[in-house]
C-alpha positions, 0 to 999 in steps of 0.5 A, a space after each residue: 178296955 171299956 167294951 161299951 165305948 164304941 160298941 155301936 161300930 166295934 167291927 170297924 173302930 176297935 183295935 184287934 186287942 180290944 176286940 179280943 179282950 171284949 170277946 173274952 168278956 162276952 161283951 160283943 156278939 161274936 168273936 169273929 172279925 165281923 158280926 155276920 149274923 146282923 140283919 141284911 135288911 137295913 143299909 148295905 154292909 161295907 165292902 170289907 165286911 161283906 167280903 169277909 162274911 161271904 168268904 168265911 161265913 157264907 153270909 151276905 154273899 151277892 146273889 148269883 144271877 139266874 140264867 134263863 132260857 129264851 122262850 121259843 115259839 112255834 110260829 107254824 102252830 095254829 097259824 090259820 087262827 093266829 089272831 084269836 089263838 095266840 097271846 102276847 
């Protein structure tokens, strides 16, 4: 196999046998199905890669939404001077 041919997108275009052979030759960055160490700052990963990396390497997982508590106000506090003491 020519491990330089198609190296830029080896994760999606190479057959499993070529990946295994090039892995043994240390010609690709990882022997995993996908290189989960790649920077996340660029374009989003394709869904298949994102799912695999999240599930098997805990990398690239969608962030969990944060839960927030509603802000509560005591409307009786400083009610006599609300115009000068309360903020928006």
